[in-house]
N, C-alpha and C positions, 0 to 999 in steps of 0.2 A: 570249487568244491562240488562233488556229485550229490545227487539226490539220495535221501536216506529212506524213503518210504518204499512200499511194494510196487507202486505205480512208477514205471520207468520211462515211458515215452508218451507222446501226444496221442498216439493211436489208442493206448490204454485209457487215457483221460477221456477220449471220445466214447469208448465202450462204457466207462463208468457213468458218464453223463446220460447216455441212452438207458443204462440200467436204472438210474435214479428216475429219469423222466417216465419210464414205462410203469413205474410203481406208484406214481403220484395220482391222487384221486381227482385232481383238477389242475388246470394251468397255473403256473406260479411265476412270480417276478424273478428278475436276475439275481437278487440278493438271496432268495431261497434256493435257487439252483446252485449258487456259489457255496452257500452254507452246507448243503446236503452233499455236494460233490467233493468238496475239499476236506474229506474225512481221512486223507492219507498224507503223510509228510512229503511224499514225492510230487505233490501237485502245488504249483505256485499260481498266483493270481493271473499273471499274464498268459501263461500257457492255457489255463482254464478259459479265460476270456476269448482267446483265439480259437480254441476248440469249439466252444459254444457257438461262436459266430460261424465257423466252418460248417457245423451241423445244421444251422439255419439255412446257409447258402446251398447246401447239398440236399435240402428238404427232408432231412431226418427229423428235424424239429421245426415247429412253426412259431412265429413271433407275432402276437396280435398287436393291433393298434394301441392297446393300452399297456403294452410291455410285458405280456405274459407268455411264457414258453410252454409249449405242449408237444408231446411226441406225435409224429405222424405215423401212418400205416407203414411207410418205408422204414422209419426209425424203429418201429416195433419189430418188424420182420428181421432187419439186419442186427438189431440189438439182441434179439433172442438167439441168433446164431453165434454171436460173439461173447455173450455174457459169461460163459463157462471159462473163458480165458482170463477173467479177472481173478486175482488172488482171493481165496476163500475168506481170509480175515478181513479184507476190504469189503467184500459183499456183506459179511455179517455186520460190520460197523455201519455200512450204508443202510442195510435193512432196519437196524435199530433206530437210526436217525429218521428214516422215512416213515416208520410206524408212528413215532412221536409226532412228526410234522402232520401226517394224515389225520391223526386224532385231533390235533388243533384245528385243522381245516373243517373236519366234521363238526366239531363243537361250535365253531364260528357259524356254520350253516344252521345249526339247531337253535341258535339264539338270535332273535331279530328284534330290532327296535326302529321305530320310524317317528319322525316329528313332522306335523303338518300344522301350518297356521290356520286359524279360524277367522271368519269375517269380523268377529267382534274384538279381535286383537289378542285373544288367548291362543293357546296351542293344544293340540291333541297329541298325546304320546301313545303310540301303539306298541305294546310289548308282547312278544310271542316266544314261547319255549316249546320246541317240537321234539318228538322222539326220533328214533333212527329211520322210521318210515315217513318222516316229514308230516306226521299227524300231530295236531296241537295237544300239548300237555296242559298248557296255560296260555290264554290269550286274553288280553284286556286293553281297554282304552281309558286313558285318564286325561282330564282337562287340567291344565295348569295355566296360571296367569302370565308367566314370563318365559321367554325363550331360554334363558339361562337355566331355569328350573327344569324345563323340558330336556335340555341337553344333559343335565345332571342326573335326572331320572333314567334316561336311556343308558348313560354310561354305567351307572350303578347296577342296572339290570343286567347289562352285558357281563359284568364281573361275577355276579352270583345270582342267577335266576332261581336256583333251588331255594334260596332263603325266602324269596317272595312266595314261591309256591308253597313251602312249608308253613309260612305265616298265614296264608289264605286258608289252607286246610285246617290249621289249628284254630283259627278264628271261627270258621264255619262249623267245626265239630265240637267246639267248647259249649258248655252249658250257658244258656242265656242268663244275664243278670236280671232277675225279676223286679227288684226294687228300684231300679234306676231309670 
């Protein structure tokens, strides 16, 4: 049975991979490349995997030691020449998915948490929430007695830093309780 999507051959899959890679804001793992590229029913996993490998071999993409794919200058140049041959509907779908993925990457970069053991057996949890220019909106260090508590704090902060930020502001701007 033939393919049903707009992408019809491996060359078009390669064009689409280059199209996707050229629009990502940072190198990504295999799974992300797969998810973002397989936005058309004409692409199957095995063809995608082969094309991705071929693009690394031909130095259109680089593969880092930690398994992250990034576009090279050669890939940018050749991809720009070929991207107009991709069906418009496929480019639109890819652009939508890439935009969402890039927003997630940007968000992850804005929210940072770190755990460091102290000499006395407690832990310091450093929490930072940055703006788009990587300037701190909120940065704090907390001491907790157990590692499990430190991990829990870091995880909770990663999920919703705005809640902590709002809570701190509300507390600091509230009227002090005089009688207590």
